[in-house]
N, C-alpha and C positions, 0 to 999 in steps of 0.2 A: 502494503500499500505505500510506503515512501516513494516510491518509485514514479506513482501520479500527483507527488504535490511538490515532486523536483524537476523541472525543466531540465536541467542541466542532464540528468541521469534518463528519459524523453530523448534529448537531439542526440547525446550517442550513442543511445538507442536506433531510432533513427539513420544516421548515418553508417553501424556496424550495419545496417540490414542494405543501406544500397550500397555498400565497400563490396557485400557479400556477391551482386548480382552487377555491377556499377560496367562491368567488363561485356562487350557488345556480342560477342558470342557464347557466358558463358548462359542463357537462357535456350537458346537453341542447341549448344552442345546437350543439354539436361534434355531437353525434347528427343532428339535423336538418339539417345542413350534409354532412353526410357521405355523402350519393348523388352531390348535386350543389346546384352554387351558386345560393344563393336571392338574391328582390332581397327589400327590407326588408317592402314589405308580406306576404310570404309568410310570412316570417320570422315577423312578429307573427300574421298567420291560424294558424301552426300554435304558436306557444304563446302563446296569448291571457291567461295566466295573469299576464303580468307587464309590465307597462305601457310604453308606447311611449318616454316618460322613460327606464323604466330598461336597458330592451333596447337603448336608443342609447349609452347608457351604459355596458351591458356590452361592447357590441361594440366598443368605440370600445377600452376596454381589453383584450379580446384581440387586436385587431390590434396595438395597441402592446408586448404579448408574444409577437408571433410566429405567434399560432395560427392567425387567420382575416387576409385580404385582405380588402379593401375597393376594385372596381372601378367609379368614377364614370365615366357614357357622359354625351358631349357632346350631348344633346338634351333638348328641352323637351316636356312638365316631364322633370327630371333621374331619368335610372333606375341607382340604387344598387345593387350586388349584389353578394351576400358568399360564401369560399367558403373552406373550410378548405384550408389551407397543408401541406407538408409536415410542419414538425413536428408542427401539428396531429393530423393523420393517425397518427402516426408514436403518439400518445396512445392511440388507438382500441383495441390490441389490450391494453395495460396497465390499462385502463379497463373492458374486458371482463373481464377476470379479476377487481379487482376486486368489480365487479358479479357472479361468480359465485362469488366469493369470500363475498360478504355474503349471498345465497341461498342456499349450501351450509352456512351457522352462523347462520343468522335465529334456528332454531328456539331453539339453544344460546344465543344472545346474550338471548331473551327471558327463558330461565330463569334466566339470570346475575342477571337484572334484576328479577325477583321473590325471587329469592332475596336480593337484596342489600335492597331494599325491605324484606322482611320482617325481615331484621336491624335495617335502620334502625329499626322500630315498635317491634321488641324494646330494642331501648335507651332509646329514649324516652320519659322519665318520663310517668306517668299523669297527667293534669292534676285538682288537687284545688279546688273547692273549696269 
């Protein structure tokens, strides 16, 4: 209950949540891994927009944060497989809710942006030469 009364603790908790998912590839990786484990190459094919280097860096950070696990099989050539952890899986429900919220409020957001931009244009002084 003390957290509810302490704005700093609430802010820090919010920052932790955002930091956990702030990388633009983390959410797609969680969704791609949600049905079954995948090898590195399969992940790369599923997410061809991300460079191999960035994908590897993102996977390592997600592994460090406990969202996915990495299994290296002792074969030649090496087989590396990634799977979502139970903690990572527990994020799927909240992410689904966030996506549904964004979809439900998309038109409202777009209108707010147009209104804001119009107000900004009205405030800016006309350029005179």
